[in-house]
N, CA, C, O and the ligand as a Tripos MOL2 file, in Angstrom:
@<TRIPOS>MOLECULE
protein
  281   279    71     0     0
PROTEIN
NO_CHARGES

@<TRIPOS>ATOM
      1 N          13.0000  -19.8020   23.0130 N.3       1 MET1
      2 CA         13.4390  -19.4350   21.6560 C.3       1 MET1
      3 C          14.5720  -20.3710   21.2280 C.2       1 MET1
      4 O          15.5660  -20.5040   21.9420 O.2       1 MET1
      5 N          14.4300  -21.0130   20.0790 N.am      2 ASP2
      6 CA         15.5280  -21.8680   19.6230 C.3       2 ASP2
      7 C          16.5510  -21.0330   18.8410 C.2       2 ASP2
      8 O          16.3500  -19.8490   18.5700 O.2       2 ASP2
      9 N          17.6440  -21.6970   18.4960 N.am      3 GLU3
     10 CA         18.7570  -20.9730   17.8840 C.3       3 GLU3
     11 C          18.3760  -20.3520   16.5390 C.2       3 GLU3
     12 O          18.8410  -19.2720   16.1710 O.2       3 GLU3
     13 N          17.4980  -21.0870   15.8080 N.am      4 GLN4
     14 CA         17.0650  -20.6090   14.4970 C.3       4 GLN4
     15 C          16.3060  -19.2910   14.6160 C.2       4 GLN4
     16 O          16.5400  -18.3510   13.8570 O.2       4 GLN4
     17 N          15.4050  -19.2430   15.5700 N.am      5 GLN5
     18 CA         14.6260  -18.0220   15.7920 C.3       5 GLN5
     19 C          15.5240  -16.8720   16.2140 C.2       5 GLN5
     20 O          15.3440  -15.7310   15.7890 O.2       5 GLN5
     21 N          16.4830  -17.1930   17.0490 N.am      6 PHE6
     22 CA         17.3830  -16.1670   17.5360 C.3       6 PHE6
     23 C          18.1820  -15.5540   16.3930 C.2       6 PHE6
     24 O          18.3680  -14.3390   16.3200 O.2       6 PHE6
     25 N          18.6500  -16.4280   15.4990 N.am      7 LYS7
     26 CA         19.4200  -15.9580   14.3370 C.3       7 LYS7
     27 C          18.5770  -15.0240   13.4810 C.2       7 LYS7
     28 O          19.0520  -13.9910   13.0080 O.2       7 LYS7
     29 N          17.3020  -15.4120   13.2880 N.am      8 ARG8
     30 CA         16.4200  -14.6040   12.4580 C.3       8 ARG8
     31 C          16.2030  -13.2360   13.1050 C.2       8 ARG8
     32 O          16.2250  -12.2070   12.4300 O.2       8 ARG8
     33 N          15.9960  -13.2420   14.3900 N.am      9 LEU9
     34 CA         15.7760  -11.9960   15.1250 C.3       9 LEU9
     35 C          16.9800  -11.0640   14.9700 C.2       9 LEU9
     36 O          16.8290   -9.8600   14.7620 O.2       9 LEU9
     37 N          18.1640  -11.6380   15.0760 N.am     10 LYS10
     38 CA         19.3810  -10.8360   14.9520 C.3      10 LYS10
     39 C          19.4840  -10.2150   13.5650 C.2      10 LYS10
     40 O          19.8670   -9.0530   13.4270 O.2      10 LYS10
     41 N          19.1420  -10.9890   12.5410 N.am     11 THR11
     42 CA         19.1950  -10.4780   11.1720 C.3      11 THR11
     43 C          18.2200   -9.3340   10.9870 C.2      11 THR11
     44 O          18.5560   -8.3100   10.3930 O.2      11 THR11
     45 N          17.0090   -9.5090   11.4980 N.am     12 VAL12
     46 CA         15.9910   -8.4730   11.3540 C.3      12 VAL12
     47 C          16.4150   -7.1920   12.0480 C.2      12 VAL12
     48 O          16.2750   -6.1090   11.4810 O.2      12 VAL12
     49 N          16.9310   -7.2950   13.2650 N.am     13 SER13
     50 CA         17.2640   -6.0580   13.9590 C.3      13 SER13
     51 C          18.4770   -5.3840   13.3350 C.2      13 SER13
     52 O          18.5820   -4.1580   13.3690 O.2      13 SER13
     53 N          19.3860   -6.1500   12.7720 N.am     14 ALA14
     54 CA         20.5210   -5.5400   12.0740 C.3      14 ALA14
     55 C          20.0330   -4.7780   10.8510 C.2      14 ALA14
     56 O          20.5340   -3.7000   10.5340 O.2      14 ALA14
     57 N          19.0550   -5.3500   10.1740 N.am     15 LYS15
     58 CA         18.5290   -4.6790    8.9870 C.3      15 LYS15
     59 C          17.8130   -3.3880    9.3690 C.2      15 LYS15
     60 O          18.0410   -2.3480    8.7510 O.2      15 LYS15
     61 N          16.9500   -3.4470   10.3820 N.am     16 SER16
     62 CA         16.2260   -2.2350   10.7320 C.3      16 SER16
     63 C          17.1770   -1.1940   11.3270 C.2      16 SER16
     64 O          16.9400    0.0080   11.2000 O.2      16 SER16
     65 N          18.2360   -1.6440   11.9640 N.am     17 PHE17
     66 CA         19.2370   -0.7040   12.4570 C.3      17 PHE17
     67 C          19.8940    0.0330   11.2870 C.2      17 PHE17
     68 O          20.1060    1.2440   11.3490 O.2      17 PHE17
     69 N          20.2100   -0.7000   10.2320 N.am     18 ASN18
     70 CA         20.8060   -0.0720    9.0560 C.3      18 ASN18
     71 C          19.8210    0.8600    8.3620 C.2      18 ASN18
     72 O          20.2010    1.9360    7.8990 O.2      18 ASN18
     73 N          18.5450    0.4460    8.2880 N.am     19 ASP19
     74 CA         17.5170    1.3100    7.7150 C.3      19 ASP19
     75 C          17.4170    2.6060    8.4960 C.2      19 ASP19
     76 O          17.2940    3.6920    7.9300 O.2      19 ASP19
     77 N          17.4730    2.4630    9.8270 N.am     20 GLN20
     78 CA         17.3610    3.6040   10.6920 C.3      20 GLN20
     79 C          18.5390    4.5540   10.4980 C.2      20 GLN20
     80 O          18.3730    5.7730   10.4610 O.2      20 GLN20
     81 N          19.7330    3.9700   10.3740 N.am     21 LYS21
     82 CA         20.9260    4.7910   10.1590 C.3      21 LYS21
     83 C          20.8220    5.5540    8.8440 C.2      21 LYS21
     84 O          21.1850    6.7280    8.7680 O.2      21 LYS21
     85 N          20.3220    4.8760    7.8050 N.am     22 ALA22
     86 CA         20.1820    5.5150    6.5020 C.3      22 ALA22
     87 C          19.1760    6.6570    6.5810 C.2      22 ALA22
     88 O          19.3760    7.7240    5.9990 O.2      22 ALA22
     89 N          18.0930    6.4130    7.3120 N.am     23 LEU23
     90 CA         17.0610    7.4300    7.4840 C.3      23 LEU23
     91 C          17.6090    8.6480    8.2180 C.2      23 LEU23
     92 O          17.3760    9.7860    7.8100 O.2      23 LEU23
     93 N          18.3350    8.4000    9.2970 N.am     24 ILE24
     94 CA         18.9210    9.4840   10.0790 C.3      24 ILE24
     95 C          19.8420   10.3330    9.2040 C.2      24 ILE24
     96 O          19.8040   11.5630    9.2470 O.2      24 ILE24
     97 N          20.6660    9.6540    8.4140 N.am     25 LYS25
     98 CA         21.5990   10.3610    7.5290 C.3      25 LYS25
     99 C          20.8700   11.2920    6.5850 C.2      25 LYS25
    100 O          21.2670   12.4430    6.3990 O.2      25 LYS25
    101 N          19.7820   10.7800    5.9780 N.am     26 LYS26
    102 CA         19.0460   11.5810    5.0010 C.3      26 LYS26
    103 C          18.3750   12.7660    5.6580 C.2      26 LYS26
    104 O          18.4170   13.8790    5.1330 O.2      26 LYS26
    105 N          17.7560   12.5350    6.8030 N.am     27 VAL27
    106 CA         17.0630   13.6280    7.4890 C.3      27 VAL27
    107 C          18.0690   14.6960    7.9240 C.2      27 VAL27
    108 O          17.8100   15.8920    7.7900 O.2      27 VAL27
    109 N          19.2110   14.2560    8.4420 N.am     28 LEU28
    110 CA         20.2170   15.2200    8.8920 C.3      28 LEU28
    111 C          20.8400   15.9640    7.7240 C.2      28 LEU28
    112 O          21.3690   17.0620    7.8910 O.2      28 LEU28
    113 N          20.7780   15.3670    6.5430 N.am     29 ALA29
    114 CA         21.2910   16.0390    5.3620 C.3      29 ALA29
    115 C          20.2770   17.0400    4.8130 C.2      29 ALA29
    116 O          20.5200   17.6840    3.7930 O.2      29 ALA29
    117 N          19.1410   17.1650    5.4960 N.am     30 GLY30
    118 CA         18.1590   18.1720    5.1170 C.3      30 GLY30
    119 C          17.0730   17.6700    4.1940 C.2      30 GLY30
    120 O          16.2950   18.4590    3.6560 O.2      30 GLY30
    121 N          17.0130   16.3520    4.0050 N.am     31 ARG31
    122 CA         15.9730   15.8190    3.1270 C.3      31 ARG31
    123 C          14.6820   15.6160    3.8950 C.2      31 ARG31
    124 O          14.6930   15.2680    5.0760 O.2      31 ARG31
    125 N          13.5720   15.8390    3.2140 N.am     32 ASP32
    126 CA         12.2680   15.5710    3.8050 C.3      32 ASP32
    127 C          11.9710   14.1000    3.6630 C.2      32 ASP32
    128 O          11.7870   13.6010    2.5530 O.2      32 ASP32
    129 N          11.9240   13.4020    4.7790 N.am     33 MET33
    130 CA         11.6590   11.9740    4.7530 C.3      33 MET33
    131 C          10.3590   11.6720    5.4770 C.2      33 MET33
    132 O          10.1840   12.0670    6.6300 O.2      33 MET33
    133 N           9.4440   10.9740    4.8120 N.am     34 PRO34
    134 CA          8.2210   10.5880    5.5090 C.3      34 PRO34
    135 C           8.4640    9.3980    6.4290 C.2      34 PRO34
    136 O           9.3310    8.5620    6.1760 O.2      34 PRO34
    137 N           7.6910    9.3410    7.4880 N.am     35 CYS35
    138 CA          7.7560    8.2010    8.3880 C.3      35 CYS35
    139 C           7.3360    6.9440    7.6350 C.2      35 CYS35
    140 O           6.3130    6.9480    6.9490 O.2      35 CYS35
    141 N           8.1130    5.8710    7.7550 N.am     36 PRO36
    142 CA          7.7550    4.6440    7.0330 C.3      36 PRO36
    143 C           6.4340    4.0400    7.5110 C.2      36 PRO36
    144 O           5.8130    3.2670    6.7820 O.2      36 PRO36
    145 N           6.0080    4.3740    8.7010 N.am     37 GLN37
    146 CA          4.7630    3.8090    9.2460 C.3      37 GLN37
    147 C           3.5380    4.6360    8.8670 C.2      37 GLN37
    148 O           2.5680    4.1010    8.3310 O.2      37 GLN37
    149 N           3.5810    5.9420    9.1440 N.am     38 CYS38
    150 CA          2.3590    6.7350    8.9980 C.3      38 CYS38
    151 C           2.4570    7.7510    7.8640 C.2      38 CYS38
    152 O           1.4460    8.3320    7.4700 O.2      38 CYS38
    153 N           3.6640    7.9740    7.3320 N.am     39 GLY39
    154 CA          3.8010    8.8420    6.1750 C.3      39 GLY39
    155 C           3.8700   10.3280    6.4800 C.2      39 GLY39
    156 O           3.9700   11.1360    5.5570 O.2      39 GLY39
    157 N           3.8180   10.7100    7.7500 N.am     40 THR40
    158 CA          3.9930   12.1290    8.0600 C.3      40 THR40
    159 C           5.4840   12.4590    8.0560 C.2      40 THR40
    160 O           6.3260   11.5810    8.2450 O.2      40 THR40
    161 N           5.7960   13.7350    7.8380 N.am     41 MET41
    162 CA          7.1980   14.1240    7.7420 C.3      41 MET41
    163 C           7.9020   13.9650    9.0850 C.2      41 MET41
    164 O           7.3440   14.2310   10.1500 O.2      41 MET41
    165 N           9.1310   13.5260    8.9890 N.am     42 ILE42
    166 CA          9.9280   13.3500   10.1890 C.3      42 ILE42
    167 C          10.6450   14.6560   10.5060 C.2      42 ILE42
    168 O          11.2660   15.2660    9.6360 O.2      42 ILE42
    169 N          10.5510   15.0700   11.7490 N.am     43 ARG43
    170 CA         11.2820   16.2890   12.1210 C.3      43 ARG43
    171 C          12.4110   15.9310   13.0770 C.2      43 ARG43
    172 O          12.3700   14.9320   13.7960 O.2      43 ARG43
    173 N          13.4160   16.7910   13.0500 N.am     44 VAL44
    174 CA         14.6020   16.5600   13.8620 C.3      44 VAL44
    175 C          14.5810   17.5080   15.0460 C.2      44 VAL44
    176 O          14.3210   18.7010   14.8880 O.2      44 VAL44
    177 N          14.8470   16.9920   16.2080 N.am     45 VAL45
    178 CA         15.0290   17.8390   17.3830 C.3      45 VAL45
    179 C          16.5180   17.8780   17.6750 C.2      45 VAL45
    180 O          17.1390   16.8450   17.9240 O.2      45 VAL45
    181 N          17.0780   19.0560   17.6450 N.am     46 LEU46
    182 CA         18.5170   19.2070   17.8190 C.3      46 LEU46
    183 C          18.8450   19.5990   19.2540 C.2      46 LEU46
    184 O          17.9820   20.0940   19.9800 O.2      46 LEU46
    185 N          20.0860   19.3790   19.6610 N.am     47 PRO47
    186 CA         20.4620   19.6530   21.0680 C.3      47 PRO47
    187 C          20.1550   21.0810   21.4990 C.2      47 PRO47
    188 O          19.8250   21.3030   22.6640 O.2      47 PRO47
    189 N          20.2510   22.0530   20.6000 N.am     48 GLU48
    190 CA         20.0160   23.4380   21.0110 C.3      48 GLU48
    191 C          18.5440   23.7200   21.2970 C.2      48 GLU48
    192 O          18.2100   24.7700   21.8460 O.2      48 GLU48
    193 N          17.6640   22.7920   20.9300 N.am     49 ASP49
    194 CA         16.2560   22.9510   21.2920 C.3      49 ASP49
    195 C          16.0120   22.5950   22.7570 C.2      49 ASP49
    196 O          14.9040   22.7690   23.2640 O.2      49 ASP49
    197 N          17.0360   22.1030   23.4290 N.am     50 LYS50
    198 CA         16.9550   21.7300   24.8470 C.3      50 LYS50
    199 C          15.8500   20.7200   25.1330 C.2      50 LYS50
    200 O          15.2320   20.7340   26.1980 O.2      50 LYS50
    201 N          15.6200   19.8560   24.1720 N.am     51 LYS51
    202 CA         14.6940   18.7500   24.3780 C.3      51 LYS51
    203 C          15.4500   17.4790   24.0560 C.2      51 LYS51
    204 O          16.6110   17.5330   23.6500 O.2      51 LYS51
    205 N          14.8050   16.3310   24.2330 N.am     52 ALA52
    206 CA         15.4520   15.0770   23.8890 C.3      52 ALA52
    207 C          15.7500   15.0770   22.3970 C.2      52 ALA52
    208 O          14.8530   15.2250   21.5670 O.2      52 ALA52
    209 N          17.0190   14.9100   22.0780 N.am     53 THR53
    210 CA         17.4460   14.9560   20.6940 C.3      53 THR53
    211 C          17.0140   13.7090   19.9570 C.2      53 THR53
    212 O          17.1580   12.5930   20.4580 O.2      53 THR53
    213 N          16.4850   13.9040   18.7690 N.am     54 GLY54
    214 CA         16.1100   12.7200   18.0120 C.3      54 GLY54
    215 C          15.2690   13.0510   16.8030 C.2      54 GLY54
    216 O          15.0820   14.2110   16.4360 O.2      54 GLY54
    217 N          14.7670   11.9900   16.1980 N.am     55 LEU55
    218 CA         13.9210   12.0960   15.0180 C.3      55 LEU55
    219 C          12.5240   11.6360   15.4040 C.2      55 LEU55
    220 O          12.3440   10.5520   15.9580 O.2      55 LEU55
    221 N          11.5380   12.4750   15.1040 N.am     56 TYR56
    222 CA         10.1710   12.1430   15.4800 C.3      56 TYR56
    223 C           9.2190   12.4440   14.3440 C.2      56 TYR56
    224 O           9.3960   13.4180   13.6120 O.2      56 TYR56
    225 N           8.2050   11.6010   14.1990 N.am     57 CYS57
    226 CA          7.1300   11.9160   13.2650 C.3      57 CYS57
    227 C           5.9440   12.4170   14.0650 C.2      57 CYS57
    228 O           5.9460   12.3350   15.2930 O.2      57 CYS57
    229 N           4.9350   12.9330   13.3870 N.am     58 ALA58
    230 CA          3.7970   13.5530   14.0650 C.3      58 ALA58
    231 C           3.0100   12.5450   14.9030 C.2      58 ALA58
    232 O           2.4710   12.8950   15.9530 O.2      58 ALA58
    233 N           2.9440   11.3050   14.4420 N.am     59 GLN59
    234 CA          2.1520   10.2990   15.1460 C.3      59 GLN59
    235 C           2.9290    9.6260   16.2710 C.2      59 GLN59
    236 O           2.3330    8.9890   17.1400 O.2      59 GLN59
    237 N           4.2350    9.7580   16.2620 N.am     60 GLY60
    238 CA          5.0360    9.1660   17.3190 C.3      60 GLY60
    239 C           5.5140    7.7550   17.0400 C.2      60 GLY60
    240 O           6.1670    7.1520   17.8920 O.2      60 GLY60
    241 N           5.2030    7.2000   15.8480 N.am     61 CYS61
    242 CA          5.6910    5.8450   15.5790 C.3      61 CYS61
    243 C           7.1780    5.8610   15.2170 C.2      61 CYS61
    244 O           7.8890    4.8890   15.4710 O.2      61 CYS61
    245 N           7.6520    6.9700   14.6230 N.am     62 THR62
    246 CA          9.0970    7.1360   14.4960 C.3      62 THR62
    247 C           9.5790    7.9410   15.6810 C.2      62 THR62
    248 O           9.1700    9.0840   15.8860 O.2      62 THR62
    249 N          10.4440    7.3350   16.4510 N.am     63 ASN63
    250 CA         10.8970    7.9480   17.6890 C.3      63 ASN63
    251 C          12.3170    7.4450   17.9090 C.2      63 ASN63
    252 O          12.5450    6.4860   18.6450 O.2      63 ASN63
    253 N          13.2640    8.1090   17.2580 N.am     64 ILE64
    254 CA         14.6470    7.6570   17.3080 C.3      64 ILE64
    255 C          15.4450    8.6580   18.1140 C.2      64 ILE64
    256 O          15.6360    9.7990   17.6940 O.2      64 ILE64
    257 N          15.9040    8.2320   19.2600 N.am     65 ALA65
    258 CA         16.7350    9.1160   20.0750 C.3      65 ALA65
    259 C          18.1450    9.1330   19.5080 C.2      65 ALA65
    260 O          18.6830    8.1030   19.1010 O.2      65 ALA65
    261 N          18.7210   10.3040   19.4910 N.am     66 LEU66
    262 CA         20.0860   10.4230   18.9750 C.3      66 LEU66
    263 C          21.0120   10.8960   20.0880 C.2      66 LEU66
    264 O          20.6730   11.7890   20.8640 O.2      66 LEU66
    265 N          22.1560   10.2930   20.1470 N.am     67 ASP67
    266 CA         23.2020   10.8170   21.0040 C.3      67 ASP67
    267 C          24.0660   11.6890   20.1300 C.2      67 ASP67
    268 O          24.7390   11.2010   19.2220 O.2      67 ASP67
    269 N          24.0490   12.9780   20.4010 N.am     68 PHE68
    270 CA         24.7850   13.8370   19.5010 C.3      68 PHE68
    271 C          26.2630   13.8990   19.8400 C.2      68 PHE68
    272 O          26.6880   14.5780   20.7750 O.2      68 PHE68
    273 N          27.0160   13.1790   19.0590 N.am     69 VAL69
    274 CA         28.4640   13.2230   19.1750 C.3      69 VAL69
    275 C          28.9970   13.5070   17.7910 C.2      69 VAL69
    276 O          29.8590   12.7870   17.2880 O.2      69 VAL69
    277 N          28.4850   14.5560   17.1740 N.am     70 LEU70
    278 CA         28.8710   14.8170   15.8000 C.3      70 LEU70
    279 C          30.1720   15.6070   15.7450 C.2      70 LEU70
    280 O          30.6570   15.9230   14.6590 O.2      70 LEU70
    281 ZN          4.9320    7.8690   11.9890 Zn       71 ZN71
@<TRIPOS>BOND
     1     1     2 1
     2     2     3 1
     3     3     4 2
     4     3     5 am
     5     5     6 1
     6     6     7 1
     7     7     8 2
     8     7     9 am
     9     9    10 1
    10    10    11 1
    11    11    12 2
    12    11    13 am
    13    13    14 1
    14    14    15 1
    15    15    16 2
    16    15    17 am
    17    17    18 1
    18    18    19 1
    19    19    20 2
    20    19    21 am
    21    21    22 1
    22    22    23 1
    23    23    24 2
    24    23    25 am
    25    25    26 1
    26    26    27 1
    27    27    28 2
    28    27    29 am
    29    29    30 1
    30    30    31 1
    31    31    32 2
    32    31    33 am
    33    33    34 1
    34    34    35 1
    35    35    36 2
    36    35    37 am
    37    37    38 1
    38    38    39 1
    39    39    40 2
    40    39    41 am
    41    41    42 1
    42    42    43 1
    43    43    44 2
    44    43    45 am
    45    45    46 1
    46    46    47 1
    47    47    48 2
    48    47    49 am
    49    49    50 1
    50    50    51 1
    51    51    52 2
    52    51    53 am
    53    53    54 1
    54    54    55 1
    55    55    56 2
    56    55    57 am
    57    57    58 1
    58    58    59 1
    59    59    60 2
    60    59    61 am
    61    61    62 1
    62    62    63 1
    63    63    64 2
    64    63    65 am
    65    65    66 1
    66    66    67 1
    67    67    68 2
    68    67    69 am
    69    69    70 1
    70    70    71 1
    71    71    72 2
    72    71    73 am
    73    73    74 1
    74    74    75 1
    75    75    76 2
    76    75    77 am
    77    77    78 1
    78    78    79 1
    79    79    80 2
    80    79    81 am
    81    81    82 1
    82    82    83 1
    83    83    84 2
    84    83    85 am
    85    85    86 1
    86    86    87 1
    87    87    88 2
    88    87    89 am
    89    89    90 1
    90    90    91 1
    91    91    92 2
    92    91    93 am
    93    93    94 1
    94    94    95 1
    95    95    96 2
    96    95    97 am
    97    97    98 1
    98    98    99 1
    99    99   100 2
   100    99   101 am
   101   101   102 1
   102   102   103 1
   103   103   104 2
   104   103   105 am
   105   105   106 1
   106   106   107 1
   107   107   108 2
   108   107   109 am
   109   109   110 1
   110   110   111 1
   111   111   112 2
   112   111   113 am
   113   113   114 1
   114   114   115 1
   115   115   116 2
   116   115   117 am
   117   117   118 1
   118   118   119 1
   119   119   120 2
   120   119   121 am
   121   121   122 1
   122   122   123 1
   123   123   124 2
   124   123   125 am
   125   125   126 1
   126   126   127 1
   127   127   128 2
   128   127   129 am
   129   129   130 1
   130   130   131 1
   131   131   132 2
   132   131   133 am
   133   133   134 1
   134   134   135 1
   135   135   136 2
   136   135   137 am
   137   137   138 1
   138   138   139 1
   139   139   140 2
   140   139   141 am
   141   141   142 1
   142   142   143 1
   143   143   144 2
   144   143   145 am
   145   145   146 1
   146   146   147 1
   147   147   148 2
   148   147   149 am
   149   149   150 1
   150   150   151 1
   151   151   152 2
   152   151   153 am
   153   153   154 1
   154   154   155 1
   155   155   156 2
   156   155   157 am
   157   157   158 1
   158   158   159 1
   159   159   160 2
   160   159   161 am
   161   161   162 1
   162   162   163 1
   163   163   164 2
   164   163   165 am
   165   165   166 1
   166   166   167 1
   167   167   168 2
   168   167   169 am
   169   169   170 1
   170   170   171 1
   171   171   172 2
   172   171   173 am
   173   173   174 1
   174   174   175 1
   175   175   176 2
   176   175   177 am
   177   177   178 1
   178   178   179 1
   179   179   180 2
   180   179   181 am
   181   181   182 1
   182   182   183 1
   183   183   184 2
   184   183   185 am
   185   185   186 1
   186   186   187 1
   187   187   188 2
   188   187   189 am
   189   189   190 1
   190   190   191 1
   191   191   192 2
   192   191   193 am
   193   193   194 1
   194   194   195 1
   195   195   196 2
   196   195   197 am
   197   197   198 1
   198   198   199 1
   199   199   200 2
   200   199   201 am
   201   201   202 1
   202   202   203 1
   203   203   204 2
   204   203   205 am
   205   205   206 1
   206   206   207 1
   207   207   208 2
   208   207   209 am
   209   209   210 1
   210   210   211 1
   211   211   212 2
   212   211   213 am
   213   213   214 1
   214   214   215 1
   215   215   216 2
   216   215   217 am
   217   217   218 1
   218   218   219 1
   219   219   220 2
   220   219   221 am
   221   221   222 1
   222   222   223 1
   223   223   224 2
   224   223   225 am
   225   225   226 1
   226   226   227 1
   227   227   228 2
   228   227   229 am
   229   229   230 1
   230   230   231 1
   231   231   232 2
   232   231   233 am
   233   233   234 1
   234   234   235 1
   235   235   236 2
   236   235   237 am
   237   237   238 1
   238   238   239 1
   239   239   240 2
   240   239   241 am
   241   241   242 1
   242   242   243 1
   243   243   244 2
   244   243   245 am
   245   245   246 1
   246   246   247 1
   247   247   248 2
   248   247   249 am
   249   249   250 1
   250   250   251 1
   251   251   252 2
   252   251   253 am
   253   253   254 1
   254   254   255 1
   255   255   256 2
   256   255   257 am
   257   257   258 1
   258   258   259 1
   259   259   260 2
   260   259   261 am
   261   261   262 1
   262   262   263 1
   263   263   264 2
   264   263   265 am
   265   265   266 1
   266   266   267 1
   267   267   268 2
   268   267   269 am
   269   269   270 1
   270   270   271 1
   271   271   272 2
   272   271   273 am
   273   273   274 1
   274   274   275 1
   275   275   276 2
   276   275   277 am
   277   277   278 1
   278   278   279 1
   279   279   280 2
@<TRIPOS>SUBSTRUCTURE
     1 MET1         2 RESIDUE 1 A MET
     2 ASP2         6 RESIDUE 1 A ASP
     3 GLU3        10 RESIDUE 1 A GLU
     4 GLN4        14 RESIDUE 1 A GLN
     5 GLN5        18 RESIDUE 1 A GLN
     6 PHE6        22 RESIDUE 1 A PHE
     7 LYS7        26 RESIDUE 1 A LYS
     8 ARG8        30 RESIDUE 1 A ARG
     9 LEU9        34 RESIDUE 1 A LEU
    10 LYS10       38 RESIDUE 1 A LYS
    11 THR11       42 RESIDUE 1 A THR
    12 VAL12       46 RESIDUE 1 A VAL
    13 SER13       50 RESIDUE 1 A SER
    14 ALA14       54 RESIDUE 1 A ALA
    15 LYS15       58 RESIDUE 1 A LYS
    16 SER16       62 RESIDUE 1 A SER
    17 PHE17       66 RESIDUE 1 A PHE
    18 ASN18       70 RESIDUE 1 A ASN
    19 ASP19       74 RESIDUE 1 A ASP
    20 GLN20       78 RESIDUE 1 A GLN
    21 LYS21       82 RESIDUE 1 A LYS
    22 ALA22       86 RESIDUE 1 A ALA
    23 LEU23       90 RESIDUE 1 A LEU
    24 ILE24       94 RESIDUE 1 A ILE
    25 LYS25       98 RESIDUE 1 A LYS
    26 LYS26      102 RESIDUE 1 A LYS
    27 VAL27      106 RESIDUE 1 A VAL
    28 LEU28      110 RESIDUE 1 A LEU
    29 ALA29      114 RESIDUE 1 A ALA
    30 GLY30      118 RESIDUE 1 A GLY
    31 ARG31      122 RESIDUE 1 A ARG
    32 ASP32      126 RESIDUE 1 A ASP
    33 MET33      130 RESIDUE 1 A MET
    34 PRO34      134 RESIDUE 1 A PRO
    35 CYS35      138 RESIDUE 1 A CYS
    36 PRO36      142 RESIDUE 1 A PRO
    37 GLN37      146 RESIDUE 1 A GLN
    38 CYS38      150 RESIDUE 1 A CYS
    39 GLY39      154 RESIDUE 1 A GLY
    40 THR40      158 RESIDUE 1 A THR
    41 MET41      162 RESIDUE 1 A MET
    42 ILE42      166 RESIDUE 1 A ILE
    43 ARG43      170 RESIDUE 1 A ARG
    44 VAL44      174 RESIDUE 1 A VAL
    45 VAL45      178 RESIDUE 1 A VAL
    46 LEU46      182 RESIDUE 1 A LEU
    47 PRO47      186 RESIDUE 1 A PRO
    48 GLU48      190 RESIDUE 1 A GLU
    49 ASP49      194 RESIDUE 1 A ASP
    50 LYS50      198 RESIDUE 1 A LYS
    51 LYS51      202 RESIDUE 1 A LYS
    52 ALA52      206 RESIDUE 1 A ALA
    53 THR53      210 RESIDUE 1 A THR
    54 GLY54      214 RESIDUE 1 A GLY
    55 LEU55      218 RESIDUE 1 A LEU
    56 TYR56      222 RESIDUE 1 A TYR
    57 CYS57      226 RESIDUE 1 A CYS
    58 ALA58      230 RESIDUE 1 A ALA
    59 GLN59      234 RESIDUE 1 A GLN
    60 GLY60      238 RESIDUE 1 A GLY
    61 CYS61      242 RESIDUE 1 A CYS
    62 THR62      246 RESIDUE 1 A THR
    63 ASN63      250 RESIDUE 1 A ASN
    64 ILE64      254 RESIDUE 1 A ILE
    65 ALA65      258 RESIDUE 1 A ALA
    66 LEU66      262 RESIDUE 1 A LEU
    67 ASP67      266 RESIDUE 1 A ASP
    68 PHE68      270 RESIDUE 1 A PHE
    69 VAL69      274 RESIDUE 1 A VAL
    70 LEU70      278 RESIDUE 1 A LEU
    71 ZN71       281 GROUP 0 **** ****
């Protein structure tokens, strides 16, 4: 990988990280957000469910683990 490719990769992952953060914020605020990939609603698994905490869609393409330090 040359330096140019590396720079591009870094930009892309920073963008998707920000998209992900925005998505998490909206879902946690109680908004119904569809998965950007498959369009099914994203559900939140909270720590009291005693499962891996995170955001998941029905198809599994959205699979964001959350460390709950709220
Ligand atoms: Zn999905």
